[in-house]
C-alpha positions in Angstrom: 63.5 62.0 -40.5 60.8 61.8 -37.8 63.2 59.6 -35.8 66.0 62.2 -36.2 63.6 64.9 -35.0 62.6 62.9 -31.9 66.2 62.2 -31.0 67.0 65.9 -31.4 64.2 66.9 -29.0 65.2 64.2 -26.6 68.8 65.4 -26.6 67.6 69.0 -26.0 65.5 67.9 -23.0 68.5 66.2 -21.5 70.6 69.4 -21.9 67.9 71.6 -20.3 67.3 69.2 -17.4 71.1 69.0 -16.8 71.3 72.8 -16.9 68.4 73.1 -14.4 70.0 70.6 -12.0 73.3 72.6 -12.2 71.4 75.8 -11.5 70.0 74.2 -8.3 73.5 73.2 -7.2 75.2 76.6 -7.5 74.5 80.1 -6.3 76.1 83.3 -7.4 77.5 85.2 -4.5 80.2 87.8 -3.9 83.7 87.1 -2.4 85.4 89.4 0.2 86.6 91.6 -2.7 83.1 92.1 -4.1 83.6 89.9 -7.1 80.9 87.5 -8.2 81.6 83.8 -7.7 79.6 80.7 -8.2 79.5 78.6 -5.1 77.9 75.3 -4.5 74.7 75.7 -2.4 75.7 72.5 -0.5 79.0 74.1 0.4 77.3 77.3 1.6 74.9 75.3 3.8 77.8 73.3 5.2 79.6 76.5 6.2 76.5 78.0 7.8 75.9 74.8 9.7 79.4 74.8 11.1 79.3 78.5 12.2 79.1 78.8 15.9 75.9 80.4 17.0 76.5 83.0 19.7 74.6 82.8 23.0 72.7 85.7 24.4 74.1 87.5 27.4 71.7 85.7 29.7 72.6 82.3 28.2 76.3 82.9 28.5 76.3 84.0 32.1 73.9 81.3 33.1 76.3 78.5 32.2 79.3 80.1 33.9 79.5 79.2 37.5 81.6 82.3 38.2 78.5 84.4 37.7 76.1 82.3 39.8 75.3 85.1 42.3 74.9 87.7 39.5 72.5 85.3 37.7 70.5 84.8 40.9 70.3 88.6 41.3 69.1 89.1 37.7 66.4 86.5 38.3 65.3 88.0 41.6 65.1 91.4 39.9 63.2 90.1 36.8 65.9 91.4 34.4 67.1 88.0 33.1 64.6 88.1 30.2 65.7 91.5 29.2 69.2 90.1 28.5 67.7 87.3 26.5 66.2 89.5 23.8 67.6 91.2 20.7 68.2 94.6 22.2 71.9 95.2 22.6 73.7 95.9 25.8 77.2 95.9 27.3 77.1 94.2 30.7 79.6 94.7 33.5 79.2 91.4 35.2 80.5 91.1 38.8 82.1 87.8 39.5 81.1 85.8 42.6 84.0 87.1 44.7 82.7 90.6 44.1 79.5 89.8 45.8 81.3 87.7 48.5 83.4 90.8 49.4 80.2 92.7 50.4 79.4 92.9 54.2 77.9 89.8 55.7 74.2 89.3 54.9 74.3 92.1 52.2 73.6 89.6 49.3 70.7 87.9 51.1 69.2 91.3 51.9 69.4 92.4 48.2 67.8 89.2 47.1 64.9 89.7 49.5 61.8 90.6 47.5 61.2 93.5 49.8 64.3 95.2 48.4 63.6 94.4 44.7 63.6 98.1 43.6 67.1 98.6 45.2 68.3 95.5 43.5 67.0 96.6 40.1 68.8 100.0 40.5 72.1 98.3 41.4 71.9 95.8 38.5 70.9 98.4 35.9 74.0 100.3 37.1 76.0 97.3 35.6 74.3 97.6 32.2 75.2 100.0 29.4 72.8 100.4 26.5 74.4 99.5 23.2 77.9 98.1 22.7 81.1 99.7 23.9 84.4 97.8 23.5 87.4 98.2 25.8 89.3 100.0 23.0 86.4 102.5 22.7 86.7 103.2 26.4 90.5 103.7 26.2 90.1 106.1 23.3 87.4 108.1 25.3 89.6 108.1 28.4 92.5 109.5 26.3 90.3 112.2 24.7 88.7 113.0 28.0 92.1 113.7 29.5 92.2 110.8 31.9 88.6 109.8 32.5 85.2 109.5 30.9 81.6 109.1 32.2 79.7 106.0 31.1 75.9 106.3 31.2 74.2 103.2 32.5 70.8 101.8 31.8 69.3 103.4 34.9 70.5 106.8 33.9 73.3 106.9 36.5 76.9 107.3 35.5 80.1 105.4 36.1 83.5 107.0 35.7 86.1 105.1 33.6 89.8 105.8 34.1 93.1 104.0 33.9 95.0 102.5 36.9 98.1 100.3 36.5 97.3 99.9 32.8 93.8 98.5 33.4 90.4 100.2 33.0 89.2 101.2 36.4 85.6 102.0 37.1 84.5 104.3 39.9 80.9 104.4 41.1 78.9 107.3 42.5 79.8 106.1 46.1 83.5 106.4 45.3 84.1 102.6 45.1 86.4 101.4 42.4 86.5 98.2 40.4 88.7 96.8 37.7 87.6 95.4 34.3 89.0 91.9 34.1 87.9 90.0 31.0 86.6 92.3 28.3 84.7 92.3 25.0 83.2 88.8 25.3 80.8 88.7 22.4 77.2 87.5 22.8 74.5 87.7 20.2 73.0 90.8 21.8 76.1 92.6 23.0 79.3 92.4 25.1 80.1 91.0 28.5 82.9 92.4 30.7 83.8 91.0 34.1 84.5 93.2 37.0 85.8 92.5 40.5 83.5 94.9 42.5 79.8 95.4 42.8 79.1 99.0 41.6 76.7 101.1 43.7 74.8 104.1 42.5 73.5 106.8 44.8 70.0 105.8 45.8 
């Protein structure tokens, strides 16, 4: 009888141990319909490991050679770190050809430390606090009867309108630029490319 009791206890321990091991292997989660499902923890970890980690705005533009002048300008203005943090922005990033189309010597003049304040004002004119997608701009243009003002980080405004089916931005000096690539997702916002350097009234 004692042997039978020992065997029973031993069998119970095996069952409990097995149950504990199974509990460690599975996790109860919800599917896309809100229903509870049991999913292997190892499977969850595998999915998380394979998910692509989004770069910050600063990281994204730093590795794209098409933004090299813009990156140099952000560094000279001390704004690069701002775009590396968690605060969310929509950046209108001028491509290199936009800077190259400026008058000769204009870029070197802007990057000169003596003109840092002016450079900061110009760069902030290309940054909108929060996220705004192209579709949001199109809806706002429609509701605004053809145009809508966009408030930038520096407090200045750009005017968004449509031209030839594309979103066209007009700065305070009357210059216009077209949105090219839009809604590129970063971990801290959106990146849109434009073909002109926007200029606020200073």
